[in-house]
N, C-alpha and C positions, 0 to 999 in steps of 0.2 A: 766912627763911633764905636762904642766897646760893645762887642758882640754878646756880651754876659745878659744883656737885656732880651735877647733872643729865646734863651733857654729857662726851663723851670729848673731853678737853682736849690740843690739840698741845703736845706736850713734847719737847724733845732729851733725850736719855738723861741729860746731867748735871745737868740740872733734875728729871727725874724720880726719880732716886737720890738727891738732895739733897731732897725732900720732908722736911717734919718731921712726924712721927707724935705726933697729938694723943690718940687713945684705942686702947688696946689692943683691947677688945672691945666691938662689932665695930670693925675697923681703921677709923681715919679719919685724913687726911692734909691737910696746910696748906700752902698757898703765899702768901706776903704776908698772912697772916691769913684766907684764903680757903678754904673746904674744898673738896678735889679726889679724886674717886673713882675716876674712868673717866681713861683716858689713850689717844693714839693716838699712836704713834711710826713712823718708816720709817728703814730701815736695810738693811744686809747681812747675812745670816745668816752667823754664824761659826762656829757649834757646833750640833749637833744630836743627842738621847739620845733614843730610841725604845724605851717600854717598853709592856706590855700596857695599863696603863690611862691614860697620857699619854704626851705630847711633850713634852719640855723643849728649849728652844732660845735661843740668844743673837744678840740682834739689835744690831749696830754701827752707829751713825750718824757716827761720828765724833767725838763728844764722851765716850761711854762705852758701855759694853755694858749692854742690859738683859735680864735674864733673863725667859723667857716660859714659861709652861705651857698647854699646850693639853690640855684632859680628853678621853679618849677612851672610858673606860667608861661604857656607855649605863646601868647601874646608879646610878653617879654622878651623870650629867646628869639622870636621870628622878626625882630623889629627892624633889621636891617633887610628882610628880603622884600622883593617887589609884590611877590604872590599873597593872597590871603592866607591866613591858616586854615588848615585842613584838619579832618577829624582824625587823620592818620599822620601825625606829624611825628618823624623818627626823633628830632631832637627832644621834645618833651619827653616821649616815650623812654628814652636814655636814662632821661633825666629822674622819672618816675623809678626806673629800674635802681639806678644808684642810690636812691634815698632809701631804697627798701635794704640795701647793705648797712645802712647808718644806724646802729642799735647800740644799745650803753653796753660798754665792756669789749666790743669788737676792736681789734686792732686793724687800722687803716692806713694805705698810703693815698694822700689826698694831694693834688695838682691844681694848680689855677692861677688867677691873676691877684696881684695883691693890690688891694683898694684900702681907702680910709672910709669909714662911716661914723660919724660923729666923733671924729676926732680920735678913734681908735682904728689899728690897723687890724684888716682881716684878710682872708682868703676868700676870693669868687670863685667857686669850685669849678674845675673844667671835667675832670674826673676823680672817680673814686674806685679804690681797688682794696677788697676784701683781702687781708694778709692772713694766711695760715700757718705759715713757718715762724716758730716761737722765737727763733733768733733775728728775725727783721729788724727789731728795734736796734738791737745791739748793733748789727750790720750798718743801719742808717747813722747811727752815731758816729761810727767808725769813718766812713765815707765822709759825713759832713767834716770831720775833724782832718780828713787828708785832702779835702777839696779845698777846705778855707787855707789851708797852709799853701798847697802848692797852685792854688787859682784865684780863689775869691779875694784874699787879703793881699793880693800884689797889685801894685798900682796898675793900672792901664797903660800901654805903650804910648809914648808920645805921638803926636800925628806929623 
């Protein structure tokens, strides 16, 4: 199996939004025949919608806008744990702290799983990093171009 599905692939919004859906359940995406499951994007927050259970926001990197969802509901976040939800849930606390970083006009690095919601690709956020370096967007663009050329757009080796 191609190891590209195990990492957060650095992508531009246009590349992320043009991924090919391979399988619907569970969702699987392809780029030049290679499976992609996780992504990393860098851009400016241009929209923010906070609800009780999630924070939905758009990240614009100049090539397009990527919808992102950060789940805040600790019951959802702990669905796979055997113990009941506690008052001091570290996962929910981290999600709430990350949600505070998301404000209009900030430059963020967002990593997470690529999912489909109502027929549109979006990122289910794993982590958010506030970027302070003004050159980070240009650097991300250059890294995306280099990685596409040298890694992502090459066909996987035959088994």
